[in-house]
N, C-alpha and C positions, 0 to 999 in steps of 0.2 A: 753477609752479616750486616745488620743495621748500624751504621756508624754512630748515629746519635746515641743509641743505647750503649754501644761499646765504650764510647769515650766518656760517658757519664758514670759508668760503673768502675772504671779503672783509672789509676794514676800511671803514667808512663814515664820511664826514665831511659835515657840513652847513654850507653857507655861504649864508645868505639863503634864497632859494627854490631852491637848487641842492643836489643830493645827489651826492656823489662816492664811487664804489666803487673800491677799490684792491686789487689782488692782484699776483701775480707769476707769471712764466712764464720758464723757463730762466734763472733768476737775475736777471731784469730786472723792473722795476716796470711794471705795466700799470694804467691808470686810465681810467675812463669817467664821464660825468656824465649826470644827468637834471635838467633845469631846468623848473620849473613856470612855465607861462604866467602872466603877471601878472593875467590876467582870471579865472584859476582859483584855487581854494583849495588851499593846499599840504597834501599828505598824505605824511607821512614814509615810511610803509610802501610806498606806490606809488613814491615816489622811489627807495627802496632797491631795490625789485624791478626797476625799469627800469634803474637805473645798473648793477646786478649783471648783468642780461641783456646790456647793451651791453658791459660788461667781459668777460663770458664769450664774446661774439661775437668781440671782438678777440683773445682768447687762442686761440679755436678757429681763427681765420684764421692766426695765427702758427704754431700747431701743424700745421695742414694744409700750410702752406708748407714748414716744416721737414721734415715727413714726406715730402713729394714730393722734396725735395732729397736726403734720406737714401736714398730708394728708388732714385733715379737713381744715386747712389754705389754702392749695393749691386748694382744691375744691372750696372754697369761691372765691379765686382769679380768678380761671378759669370761674366761673359763672359771675363775674363782667366783665372779659375780653370778654366773649361771648356777654353780653349785650352791651358793648361798640362796639364790632365788628358789631353787628346788627344795632346799631344807625349809625355807619359810612357807612355801606352798604346802608342803606336807604338814608342817606345824599348824597352819591355818585349817587344813582339812581335818586333822586330828582334833583340834579344839572345837570345830563345828560339830563333829561326831560326838565328842564328849558332852557338849552343851545339849545336843538333842537327847542323848541317853539320860542326862541329868534331868531334863525337863520331863521326859516320859516317866522316870522313876518318881519324880515329885508328884505328877498328876495321878499316877497309880496309887501312891501313898495317900494323897488327898482323897481319892475315890474310896480307898479302904476305910479311911476315917469317917467319911460321910456315911458309908454303909453301916458302920458300927453305931454311929450316932442315931441313925434311923431305927436300928433294931432295938434300941433302948427304950 
């Protein structure tokens, strides 16, 4: 673990043989602890590294959960947009066909009028 990044992202507190790492994710406080077994000797740097790693794990889990939720929302929005796109594509094609038919009818009627005028 890169110490520089670890110590910039977290605030550390020591309470007896326990090290607490505190950070935030999505505006909420996230904390994790590392407690030294009473049979071991306390090492502050080890405690910081372990507490930071645990805090980072909690944040990574929260981030993954949020990302999955956002992905599902985006997928739903895309499906709705695809349906809308298909409706508008059909609408455009239908209007183009109606325009063509209207033009052909207009030209046919104009042709009929021109023919009648010539006969007179």
